[in-house]
C-alpha positions as CSV (number, residue, x, y, z in Angstrom):
1,M,10.1,61.2,-73.6
2,N,9.6,59.0,-70.5
3,V,8.7,55.5,-71.7
4,T,7.3,53.3,-68.9
5,T,6.0,50.4,-71.0
6,L,7.5,49.3,-74.3
7,G,6.4,46.6,-76.8
8,I,8.9,45.1,-79.2
9,D,7.9,43.1,-82.2
10,L,10.9,40.8,-82.6
11,A,12.2,39.9,-86.0
12,K,15.5,38.8,-87.7
13,N,16.7,42.3,-88.8
14,A,14.1,45.0,-88.3
15,F,12.5,45.5,-84.8
16,S,9.3,47.6,-84.3
17,L,9.0,49.4,-81.0
18,H,5.9,51.0,-79.4
19,G,6.2,52.9,-76.1
20,V,3.8,54.6,-73.8
21,D,4.3,56.8,-70.7
22,A,2.8,56.4,-67.3
23,H,-0.6,57.8,-68.5
24,G,-0.8,55.3,-71.4
25,K,0.0,58.0,-74.0
26,T,2.0,56.9,-77.0
27,V,5.4,58.6,-76.9
28,M,7.4,56.3,-79.2
29,R,7.0,54.6,-82.5
30,K,10.3,53.4,-83.9
31,T,11.9,50.8,-86.1
32,L,15.4,49.8,-85.4
33,S,17.9,47.4,-87.1
34,R,19.3,44.5,-85.1
35,A,22.6,46.2,-84.6
36,K,21.0,49.4,-83.2
37,L,18.5,47.8,-80.9
38,M,20.6,47.0,-77.9
39,P,22.6,50.3,-77.9
40,F,19.3,52.2,-78.0
41,L,17.7,50.2,-75.2
42,A,20.9,50.5,-73.1
43,Q,20.3,54.3,-73.1
44,Q,16.7,54.1,-72.0
45,P,15.7,54.3,-68.3
46,P,14.5,51.0,-66.9
47,C,11.0,50.2,-68.1
48,H,8.5,47.3,-68.5
49,I,9.3,45.6,-71.9
50,G,7.0,43.1,-73.5
51,M,7.6,40.7,-76.4
52,E,6.0,37.6,-77.9
53,A,7.3,34.1,-77.2
54,C,9.2,33.3,-80.4
55,S,12.6,32.5,-81.7
56,G,15.2,34.6,-79.9
57,A,12.8,35.9,-77.3
58,H,14.7,34.4,-74.3
59,H,18.0,35.6,-75.7
60,W,16.7,39.2,-75.9
61,A,15.0,38.9,-72.5
62,R,18.2,37.8,-70.8
63,H,20.2,40.8,-72.3
64,L,17.4,43.3,-71.5
65,T,17.1,42.1,-68.0
66,A,20.8,42.6,-67.5
67,L,20.3,46.2,-68.5
68,G,17.8,46.7,-65.7
69,H,14.6,46.4,-67.7
70,R,11.6,44.3,-66.5
71,V,10.8,41.9,-69.3
72,G,7.6,39.9,-69.9
73,I,7.4,37.2,-72.6
74,M,3.8,36.3,-73.6
75,A,2.3,33.6,-75.8
76,P,1.1,35.1,-79.1
77,K,-2.5,34.0,-78.4
78,F,-2.6,36.4,-75.5
79,V,-1.5,39.3,-77.6
80,I,-3.9,38.8,-80.5
81,P,-7.0,40.3,-78.8
82,Y,-5.2,43.6,-78.3
83,R,-4.2,44.1,-81.9
84,K,-6.0,47.0,-83.6
85,G,-6.4,46.8,-87.4
86,G,-4.5,44.5,-89.7
87,K,-1.5,42.5,-88.8
88,N,1.8,44.4,-89.4
89,D,4.9,45.1,-87.4
90,G,3.6,48.4,-86.0
91,N,0.3,47.1,-84.9
92,D,1.9,44.0,-83.4
93,A,4.3,46.2,-81.3
94,E,1.4,48.3,-80.1
95,A,-0.6,45.2,-79.2
96,I,2.4,43.8,-77.3
97,C,2.8,47.1,-75.4
98,E,-0.9,47.0,-74.5
99,A,-0.9,43.3,-73.4
100,V,2.2,43.4,-71.3
101,G,0.6,45.9,-68.9
102,R,-2.7,44.1,-68.4
103,P,-3.3,42.8,-64.9
104,G,-3.3,39.1,-64.7
105,M,-1.4,38.6,-67.9
106,R,0.4,35.3,-68.0
107,F,4.1,35.4,-68.8
108,V,6.5,32.7,-70.0
109,P,9.4,32.2,-67.5
110,I,12.7,33.5,-69.0
111,K,15.0,30.5,-69.7
112,S,18.7,30.5,-69.2
113,A,21.1,29.6,-71.9
114,E,21.7,26.3,-70.2
115,Q,18.0,25.5,-70.1
116,Q,17.8,26.3,-73.8
117,A,20.7,24.0,-74.5
118,V,18.8,21.1,-72.8
119,L,15.8,22.0,-74.9
120,C,18.0,21.7,-78.0
121,L,18.9,18.2,-76.9
122,H,15.3,17.2,-76.5
123,R,14.2,18.7,-79.8
124,I,17.1,17.1,-81.8
125,R,16.5,13.7,-80.1
126,Q,12.8,13.9,-80.9
127,A,13.5,14.7,-84.5
128,R,15.9,11.8,-84.8
129,I,13.3,9.4,-83.3
130,K,10.7,10.6,-85.9
131,E,13.3,10.1,-88.6
132,R,14.1,6.6,-87.3
133,T,10.5,5.6,-87.3
134,A,10.0,7.0,-90.8
135,T,13.1,5.1,-92.0
136,V,11.8,1.8,-90.5
137,N,8.4,2.3,-92.2
138,Q,10.1,3.1,-95.5
139,L,12.1,-0.1,-95.3
140,R,8.9,-2.0,-94.4
141,G,7.0,-0.6,-97.3
142,L,9.8,-1.1,-99.9
143,L,10.4,-4.7,-98.8
144,S,6.7,-5.5,-99.0
145,E,6.8,-4.5,-102.7
146,F,8.9,-7.7,-103.2
147,G,6.7,-9.9,-100.9
148,L,9.1,-9.6,-98.0
149,I,7.2,-8.8,-94.8
150,M,8.9,-7.4,-91.7
151,P,7.4,-8.3,-88.3
152,Q,5.5,-5.8,-86.3
153,G,7.4,-3.6,-83.9
154,R,10.6,-1.7,-84.4
155,Y,13.0,-4.0,-82.5
156,P,11.8,-7.2,-84.3
157,A,11.9,-5.4,-87.6
158,M,15.5,-4.2,-87.0
159,H,16.6,-7.7,-86.1
160,Q,15.1,-9.2,-89.3
161,I,16.3,-6.6,-91.8
162,P,19.9,-8.0,-92.1
163,D,18.5,-11.5,-92.6
164,L,16.3,-10.3,-95.4
165,L,19.1,-8.4,-97.1
166,E,21.5,-11.4,-96.9
167,D,19.0,-14.0,-98.1
168,A,20.1,-14.7,-101.7
169,E,17.1,-16.8,-102.5
170,N,14.3,-14.4,-101.6
171,G,14.1,-12.9,-105.1
172,L,15.2,-9.4,-104.1
173,P,16.9,-7.8,-107.1
174,M,20.5,-6.7,-106.6
175,L,19.8,-3.1,-107.2
176,A,17.0,-3.1,-104.6
177,R,19.2,-5.1,-102.2
178,R,22.0,-2.5,-102.5
179,L,19.7,0.5,-102.1
180,L,17.9,-1.0,-99.1
181,H,21.3,-1.9,-97.5
182,D,22.2,1.8,-97.8
183,L,18.9,2.8,-96.2
184,Y,19.6,0.3,-93.4
185,L,23.0,1.8,-92.8
186,R,21.3,5.1,-92.5
187,L,18.9,3.6,-90.0
188,Q,21.9,2.3,-87.9
189,G,23.4,5.8,-87.8
190,I,20.2,7.4,-86.7
191,H,19.7,4.8,-84.0
192,T,23.3,5.4,-82.8
193,E,22.6,9.1,-82.5
194,V,19.4,8.5,-80.5
195,L,21.3,6.2,-78.1
196,A,24.0,8.9,-77.6
197,Y,21.3,11.5,-76.8
198,D,19.7,9.0,-74.3
199,R,23.0,8.7,-72.6
200,E,23.4,12.5,-72.5
201,L,19.9,12.8,-70.9
202,E,20.8,10.2,-68.4
203,H,23.9,12.1,-67.4
204,L,21.9,15.4,-67.1
205,A,19.3,13.6,-65.0
206,K,21.9,12.3,-62.6
207,A,23.3,15.8,-62.1
208,S,19.9,17.4,-61.5
209,D,18.3,17.3,-58.1
210,S,14.9,18.0,-59.6
211,A,15.2,15.1,-62.0
212,Q,16.2,12.8,-59.2
213,Q,13.2,13.8,-57.2
214,L,10.9,13.1,-60.2
215,L,12.5,9.7,-60.7
216,R,11.4,8.8,-57.2
217,V,7.8,9.5,-58.1
218,P,5.7,6.3,-58.7
219,G,5.1,5.9,-62.4
220,V,8.1,7.9,-63.5
221,A,10.9,5.8,-64.9
222,R,14.2,6.2,-66.6
223,L,14.6,5.7,-70.3
224,P,14.4,2.0,-71.2
225,Q,17.6,0.2,-72.0
226,P,17.9,-0.5,-75.8
227,R,17.3,-4.0,-76.9
228,W,18.9,-3.4,-80.2
229,S,22.3,-2.1,-81.1
230,P,23.8,-1.6,-84.6
231,A,26.7,-3.8,-84.0
232,S,24.6,-6.8,-82.9
233,V,22.7,-7.0,-86.2
234,M,25.1,-5.6,-88.7
235,P,25.2,-7.6,-91.9
236,T,28.3,-9.7,-92.3
237,S,29.3,-7.8,-95.4
238,S,29.3,-4.5,-93.3
239,R,31.5,-5.8,-90.4
240,T,35.0,-4.5,-90.5
241,D,36.4,-7.5,-88.6
242,G,34.8,-10.1,-90.9
243,S,32.9,-11.7,-88.0
244,S,29.4,-13.1,-88.2
245,P,26.4,-11.7,-86.3
246,P,25.9,-13.2,-82.8
247,G,23.9,-16.4,-82.9
248,S,24.6,-17.1,-86.6
249,D,26.9,-20.1,-85.9
């Protein structure tokens, strides 16, 4: 059994394999557990291995490349036209095997572990930014139920929230005041996380020659400096030193 091209349908626990020889004849159809996949492929002669771009694809690609195999990662949309029959693990592996050998197929560059770590930073930061926006909008909507209108824009709104929560004459019930204060504290925490991720990105950019070259391109700029910090607008009741917010005297 001389496999020259192998398609692997990646999964969490069970991996379907479909292999063909140099003449395109199917010589392997196999399903392996996660624990048995690497030992099996380590015993195979170097071949061309294809897989879809999905969770774990770059991890497997790095390990298989280290074993001497030639690995191609493809976007799923490029594999779909080669699937025969219904969608199942076996047909997916066969389609991947067929697609990876096509001339002109476009492959996804294999990312290093360090590159994936930077992607983690970007994804987590983006999720926190969405969460921060949702929290501001939630505060805006809840306050409007009591006739309290926050100004447009995130920074003006963040500056005014402490004043609205501390105003004892705006008719805001104590229960709502307490709940909204808790929500505001959560907003402060999210914003602090975003600022920390911004500093991490700034540090990575300074250490990257490619990033420095991009920053010299007209129209490309660094992340804007924050105009709002949690400490600058923290309600008096939340300050550990008992001081008043800047500008309140």
